[in-house]
N, C-alpha and C positions, 0 to 999 in steps of 0.2 A: 361019882360026880367028877366032871372034868376040872382039871387044874390048869390055869392059864397065867401067863406073864404078859402084861401089857406094856409096850414100850412108852417112853415119855410122850411122844407126839400123839399116840393113841389116847393116852390119859387126858392130855390137854384138849384134844378134839372132843372127847366124850364130855368133858365138863363145860365147854364153851359153845359147842355147836350141836346141831342135830345130825343124824346120819348113822352109818353103821358103827362107828366107834361108840356113840351113845347107846345104841342097841346092845352092844357087847357089855358096856358098863351096867346097863339095866339088868342084864342076866346076873352080873356080880352082885349088884345091890339087892336083888330079890332072892339071893341065895341059890340060884340055879347052877352057877359055876363058882369055883373057888379061885380068887385072885391071889397069886403068890407075889410077894414083894420082899425087898431087903432094904436095909438102911442106905446102901450105896445107890439104889434106885431112887429113894426118896431125896437124897442129896442132889441127884441129877434133876429130878422133878422141880425142886426148889430153885436150883440154878437157872433152869429154863424159864420158869414162871417169873423170875426176876428180870428177864430181858426187858428193855425199855419198850419194845413193840407191844407188849401186853399192857403196859401202863398201870401195873399193880403195885400197891404199896405193901410193905410187910403185913400190916393188919388185914389187908384184903387177901393176901396169900394164905394166911393161917387157916381160915375155914376150908379152903380147898385141900390143904395138906391134911387137916383133921378128917375130912370126908374120905379121902383115899385111905388113910390109916384105919379108919373105922371099918372099912370093907376089905382090908387086906389080911392075909395070913402071912406073917413075917417069918422068914428063915434067915439063918446066919449064912452069909456068903463065904463059903469055904473054897469053892472051885475057882481057881485062878486061870481063866481061859484067855488066850491071846491069839485067836485065829483071825480076827478082823483087824487088820493093820491100818486100813484107811480111816477108821473111826474107832479108836480103842474103847471108848465108853460103851459101844454096842456089846462088847464082851461081857459087861455086867449082866445084861439080860440073859445071855446064854448061861452064865454061871448060876444066876438065880433060878433059872428053869431047871438046871441039873440038880441043884441042892434042894429045890422045892418039889422035885419029882413032877414037874409040869407035863401036861399032855401037849400044850400048844404055847407058842409065843405068837402074840398078835401084834403085827407091826405094819407100818407103811414105809419103813426104811429099807432101801434096796440092798444095803450091806447085809442085813439079816435075811430079807426075802430071797436073795440070791442063793443062800445056803439051802433053802427049801426044807431041810430037815437037819437036825443036829442031835446026835446020840439018841435017835428015836423020837425026838420032840419035833412035831410039825411046826413050821413057821409059815403063817398065813396072814393075809390081809383081813381086816374086820369083816368085809362083805363075805369072804369065803368062809369065815368061821360061823357067821350067822346062817349061811346056807347049810353047813354041816350040822349045826344045832337043829335047824328046822327039819332037816331030813331025819336026823336021829330021833327026834321027838315025834315024828310022824305028822308034823304041822305043815301048813302051806304058807 
């Protein structure tokens, strides 16, 4: 079964809107792929959900966090990677993917996508991951 790391923006898109991020999260939710997370990623997720543009109070954020936690396989972030200097928080996703032996990082962030591949882990957009999954499963 494929192991994936979803970046913060993909998680937020999956929870609030329809589209390819939601389709990826449905694969996670239904147990067709394994989502790898770490506490550092959760802290980033909470930080971003707290932005005023989302208009969420702490009691509204908690169910979203619980939902993601419920569907995540947590790993301890041991790898300290510092290759993305323009946005150092993006390095958390690389480290989590390494430590969680992920097959893919699914992202919309150009800092990650520009790498294309890191230590054998493919970095793809949600739409591309859905295409890969559809092809691998022999679906249309």
